[in-house]
C-alpha positions in Angstrom: 111.7 -116.1 75.6 115.1 -116.1 74.3 117.5 -116.3 77.1 115.2 -118.0 79.3 115.2 -117.7 83.1 115.0 -121.5 84.2 115.8 -125.0 83.4 112.5 -126.4 83.9 111.2 -128.7 81.2 107.5 -128.9 81.7 107.0 -132.0 79.3 110.3 -133.7 79.7 113.0 -134.0 77.6 111.4 -137.3 75.8 107.9 -136.0 75.8 105.1 -135.8 78.1 105.3 -136.8 82.1 102.7 -137.0 84.5 104.6 -135.6 87.1 103.4 -132.1 86.9 100.2 -134.1 88.6 102.2 -136.0 91.4 105.0 -133.6 92.2 103.2 -130.0 92.7 99.3 -131.1 92.0 97.2 -127.9 91.7 100.2 -125.6 93.4 100.7 -124.1 89.9 97.1 -122.8 89.6 97.3 -121.3 92.7 98.1 -117.8 91.3 97.4 -115.8 94.7 100.3 -117.7 96.3 103.0 -116.0 93.9 101.3 -113.2 92.1 104.5 -111.3 91.1 105.8 -114.5 89.5 102.6 -114.9 87.2 102.7 -111.1 86.8 106.1 -112.0 84.8 104.3 -114.7 83.0 101.6 -112.3 81.8 104.4 -109.8 81.0 106.3 -112.7 79.2 103.0 -113.8 77.3 102.3 -110.2 76.4 105.5 -109.8 74.6 105.3 -113.1 72.9 102.2 -112.1 71.4 103.2 -108.6 70.8 106.3 -109.9 68.8 103.6 -112.5 66.7 101.3 -109.9 65.8 103.9 -106.8 65.3 102.4 -104.6 68.1 104.9 -102.4 70.1 105.2 -104.2 73.4 106.0 -100.8 75.5 102.6 -99.4 74.5 100.8 -102.9 75.9 99.2 -101.9 79.1 99.1 -104.3 82.1 97.7 -102.0 84.7 94.3 -104.0 84.6 96.3 -107.0 85.1 98.4 -105.4 88.2 94.5 -104.6 89.5 93.5 -107.9 89.9 96.4 -109.3 91.3 96.4 -106.6 93.9 93.0 -107.8 94.8 94.0 -111.4 95.4 96.9 -110.2 97.6 94.7 -108.4 99.7 92.2 -111.3 100.1 94.8 -114.1 99.9 93.6 -115.6 103.4 90.1 -116.6 101.1 92.3 -118.6 98.6 90.9 -116.4 95.9 90.4 -117.8 92.2 90.6 -115.3 89.3 87.8 -117.1 87.2 84.9 -114.3 88.1 87.0 -111.6 88.2 88.7 -112.3 84.9 85.3 -113.0 83.7 83.6 -109.6 84.8 86.8 -107.5 83.4 86.1 -109.3 80.0 82.3 -108.9 80.3 82.8 -105.0 81.0 85.1 -104.5 78.2 82.6 -106.1 75.8 79.7 -104.3 77.3 77.8 -107.2 78.8 75.9 -107.5 81.7 76.3 -111.0 83.0 78.8 -113.2 84.1 78.5 -116.9 84.4 80.1 -118.8 87.3 80.2 -122.4 86.3 80.2 -125.5 89.0 82.7 -127.6 87.5 81.8 -131.4 88.6 83.6 -134.3 88.1 83.0 -136.2 85.1 81.3 -139.5 86.5 82.1 -141.7 83.7 85.8 -141.8 84.6 86.5 -143.8 87.8 89.3 -141.0 89.5 87.0 -137.9 88.3 84.3 -139.8 90.7 86.5 -140.4 93.5 87.2 -136.9 93.6 83.8 -136.1 93.1 83.1 -137.5 96.0 85.8 -135.7 98.0 85.6 -132.4 96.5 83.0 -130.0 97.0 82.3 -128.4 93.8 79.3 -126.4 94.6 81.2 -124.7 97.4 84.3 -124.0 95.5 81.4 -122.1 92.8 80.2 -120.2 95.9 83.5 -119.0 96.6 84.1 -117.7 93.5 80.8 -116.1 93.5 81.2 -114.3 96.8 84.6 -113.0 95.6 83.7 -111.7 92.5 80.8 -109.8 93.9 83.4 -108.4 96.4 85.5 -107.4 93.5 82.5 -105.8 91.5 81.7 -103.9 94.5 85.5 -102.7 94.8 85.1 -101.7 91.3 82.4 -98.8 92.1 78.9 -101.2 91.7 76.9 -100.6 94.5 75.9 -104.3 95.6 72.0 -103.5 95.4 73.2 -103.1 91.5 74.5 -107.2 91.6 71.7 -109.6 91.3 72.6 -113.8 91.4 70.5 -116.0 89.3 71.3 -120.0 90.0 70.9 -122.1 87.1 69.8 -125.8 87.3 69.3 -128.6 85.4 67.2 -130.8 86.9 67.1 -133.7 84.4 70.4 -134.2 84.7 71.8 -134.4 88.2 75.9 -134.2 89.3 77.6 -136.0 91.9 79.3 -134.2 94.2 80.5 -134.6 98.3 77.5 -135.3 100.1 75.0 -136.2 97.3 73.5 -135.4 94.1 73.3 -131.5 93.0 71.3 -129.7 89.9 73.5 -126.4 90.2 74.9 -126.1 87.2 76.2 -122.6 86.9 75.6 -119.2 89.0 74.7 -116.0 86.7 75.6 -112.8 87.8 73.5 -110.0 86.5 74.7 -106.1 86.5 71.8 -103.3 86.6 
């Protein structure tokens, strides 16, 4: 943005640094903690896209994004993720009836990722995203009995997760 609002240099004056990983960890990814700040970020991003593609910024409609942020605010105690919510809105826009919630397991050949895989319950995180996504879909007027969930498994290549090995790769939400 011209006339930026902060002095923050993401990658440091001499290039990339690892400070983000240690100073604030996953905090920037927790949109529900500061939805108003994130909305400003989306407005700035929309402005940049409008300028790049010669669109009229004043005609861009951010009401859908506001609706998603309002849902996050109301469900803040659940530490919500926008993963399934955004995917649902994209699927709806495209006229699709399926949404996938992947389970992001650690990549075992990497040592630090393997350690993370032992202490993080990726399957439970995906289940939380699944439940919150279903709640959002119901709030949009879809009856809960029109929401089916299928578990996608890979028995040939199990993944490590806290507590053992798992075969669930994703959850597929099917809308009737």
